[in-house]
Structure formats: structure tokens, C-alpha cells
C-alpha positions as CSV (number, residue, x, y, z in Angstrom):
1,M,-5.8,27.4,-17.9
2,A,-8.2,24.7,-16.6
3,K,-11.9,24.9,-17.4
4,P,-14.1,25.5,-14.4
5,K,-16.0,22.3,-13.3
6,P,-19.7,22.4,-14.2
7,Q,-21.9,22.7,-11.1
8,D,-24.3,20.0,-10.3
9,P,-28.0,21.1,-10.6
10,K,-28.7,21.0,-6.9
11,T,-25.8,23.4,-6.0
12,Q,-27.0,25.7,-8.8
13,A,-30.6,25.6,-7.5
14,L,-29.5,26.3,-3.9
15,R,-27.4,29.2,-5.0
16,E,-30.3,30.7,-7.1
17,R,-32.7,30.5,-4.1
18,G,-30.1,32.0,-1.7
19,S,-29.9,28.8,0.4
20,L,-26.5,27.5,-0.5
21,N,-24.5,27.0,2.7
22,P,-21.3,29.1,2.2
23,R,-19.4,26.8,4.6
24,P,-20.6,23.2,4.1
25,D,-17.2,21.9,5.2
26,T,-17.9,23.1,8.8
27,V,-20.9,20.7,9.2
28,T,-19.4,17.8,11.2
29,D,-22.7,16.2,12.3
30,P,-22.5,12.4,11.6
31,L,-25.8,12.3,9.8
32,F,-24.5,14.7,7.2
33,A,-21.4,12.5,6.6
34,T,-23.2,9.1,6.5
35,V,-26.8,9.6,5.1
36,D,-27.3,10.8,1.5
37,F,-30.5,12.5,2.4
38,F,-28.7,15.1,4.5
39,D,-26.8,17.7,2.4
40,A,-24.5,20.1,4.2
41,R,-24.8,22.4,1.2
42,D,-28.5,23.0,2.0
43,L,-28.5,25.9,4.5
44,V,-32.2,25.5,5.5
45,Q,-31.8,21.8,6.1
46,V,-28.6,22.3,8.2
47,K,-30.3,25.0,10.3
48,Y,-33.5,22.9,10.8
49,E,-31.5,19.8,11.9
50,M,-29.4,21.9,14.3
51,V,-32.6,23.2,16.0
52,R,-34.3,19.8,15.9
53,R,-31.2,18.2,17.5
54,V,-31.6,20.5,20.5
55,R,-35.4,20.3,20.8
56,V,-36.0,16.6,20.1
57,D,-32.7,14.9,21.0
58,A,-32.0,17.3,23.9
59,E,-28.5,17.9,22.8
60,P,-26.8,20.9,24.3
61,V,-27.0,24.1,22.3
62,T,-23.2,24.6,22.2
63,R,-22.5,21.1,20.9
64,S,-25.3,21.2,18.3
65,A,-24.3,24.6,17.0
66,A,-20.6,23.5,16.7
67,A,-21.6,20.3,14.9
68,F,-23.6,22.2,12.3
69,G,-21.0,24.9,11.8
70,F,-22.7,27.7,13.6
71,S,-22.2,29.9,16.7
72,R,-24.6,29.8,19.7
73,P,-26.1,33.2,18.7
74,S,-26.8,31.9,15.2
75,F,-28.5,28.9,16.8
76,Y,-30.8,31.1,18.8
77,Q,-31.5,33.2,15.7
78,A,-32.4,30.1,13.7
79,Q,-34.6,28.8,16.6
80,A,-36.5,32.1,16.8
81,A,-37.0,32.3,13.1
82,L,-38.3,28.7,13.0
83,E,-40.7,29.4,15.8
84,R,-41.8,32.7,14.2
85,G,-42.2,31.7,10.6
86,G,-41.7,28.0,10.1
87,L,-39.2,26.4,7.7
88,S,-39.4,29.2,5.2
89,A,-38.2,31.7,7.8
90,L,-34.8,29.9,7.8
91,L,-34.1,31.2,4.3
92,P,-31.7,34.1,4.3
93,K,-33.3,37.5,3.9
94,R,-32.8,39.3,0.6
95,P,-30.3,42.2,1.0
96,G,-31.7,45.7,1.0
97,P,-31.0,48.5,-1.4
98,R,-27.3,49.0,-2.1
99,R,-27.5,52.6,-3.2
100,S,-29.5,55.7,-2.6
101,H,-32.9,55.0,-4.1
102,K,-34.9,57.9,-2.5
103,L,-32.5,60.6,-3.3
104,T,-33.3,61.1,-6.9
105,A,-31.7,63.9,-9.0
106,E,-34.7,66.0,-8.3
107,V,-34.3,65.6,-4.5
108,V,-30.6,66.3,-4.6
109,D,-31.2,69.4,-6.7
110,F,-33.6,70.5,-4.0
111,L,-31.0,69.8,-1.3
112,E,-28.4,71.9,-3.2
113,Q,-30.8,74.8,-3.6
114,E,-31.7,74.8,0.1
115,R,-28.1,74.6,1.1
116,G,-27.3,77.4,-1.4
117,R,-29.9,79.6,0.2
118,D,-28.7,79.0,3.7
119,G,-25.2,77.5,3.9
120,S,-25.6,76.9,7.7
121,L,-28.3,74.2,7.2
122,G,-27.2,70.9,8.6
123,S,-28.0,67.5,7.2
124,L,-30.7,67.0,9.9
125,E,-32.6,70.1,8.9
126,L,-32.2,69.2,5.2
127,S,-33.6,65.7,5.8
128,L,-36.6,67.3,7.5
129,R,-37.1,69.6,4.5
130,V,-37.0,66.7,2.2
131,Q,-39.7,65.0,4.2
132,Q,-41.9,68.2,4.2
133,R,-41.5,68.7,0.4
134,F,-41.4,65.2,-1.0
135,G,-42.9,63.1,1.8
136,L,-39.7,61.0,2.0
137,K,-38.0,60.0,5.2
138,V,-34.3,60.3,4.6
139,H,-31.5,59.7,7.1
140,P,-29.3,62.8,7.6
141,R,-26.2,60.7,6.7
142,S,-27.8,59.9,3.4
143,V,-28.2,63.6,2.7
144,E,-24.5,64.2,3.5
145,R,-23.5,61.3,1.2
146,A,-25.7,62.5,-1.7
147,L,-24.3,66.0,-1.5
148,A,-20.8,64.8,-1.3
149,R,-21.3,62.5,-4.4
150,R,-22.8,65.5,-6.3
151,K,-19.7,67.6,-5.4
152,K,-17.3,64.9,-6.7
153,K,-19.0,64.6,-10.1
154,P,-17.5,66.9,-12.8
155,L,-20.1,68.9,-14.7
């Protein structure tokens, strides 16, 4: 089995900061192929140059987006982000929570007790009761999922 190739420091740094372009091979703009300064792996640089090409060089949006490996809607999102927050706004946003962080064991215990008292309570009513009792806004679907997970776990 072959050893994996060590990554160069820039690729590693881009990955750590969340700005590694997942598809650098789709960038076909001539500058990125001929000038060392331009790096198709740098997502922020690619998005900035795509927007600059339209604003400064008056290139059509469709052509610019295609040359930089993006769709037209992605171009407009990048343009709006740049106008709203500058260069740093082009960095991808951190993903949100992946699991239920509000519905602690205490809250789910409360949900089970409430459902035990009145089996006809729906998830909407239960989410309202959680808000009244704990001051937490919880989506009704999250309540359903939490109760379903609790049912699946063997005691």
C-alpha cells in the first residue's frame, strides 16, 4: 500500500481555515493557469477575482462564473457577501450544531412526563411547554426526534 503524499503547508493552512477550494480543477481562468500569485486552491481568492472580473473588467457574469468554477447564483452570493462584509465575508460560514444541543436529558425527561400525563399532546404543544418551563425555543420536529431517540434506546 502506497504512503499518502504529504500535503504542502499552504494546502494544509487553507484546509484548517476552511478556505480550501474543493474543486480547484474547475477554475479555468487564464490568470490562475499562468501566474504563480493566483492559486485555484484558495477559495477566497477565486471568489474575489470572479467578482472583480465582472466589476472592473466588465466581463459578463455567466462567463466569469464559469471561468472560476461557480454558478451564476454562487457569483451573486459572493458579490453580495463582498459588498456586505468585505473580503472576510467570502470565507465559508462555520456549520451549525449537528445534534440536539438544547434538548438535554432533563428536557427530554420533562417531555416524556408531559406526554405521559396527556398522550394526546402533539409536538407543537410540547415545544411550547418547553419554552414556558425552560425558556428554550425548540422546533416541534426536534421534540419528535428527541422522543423517538429516547424510545429507541434500551434501558
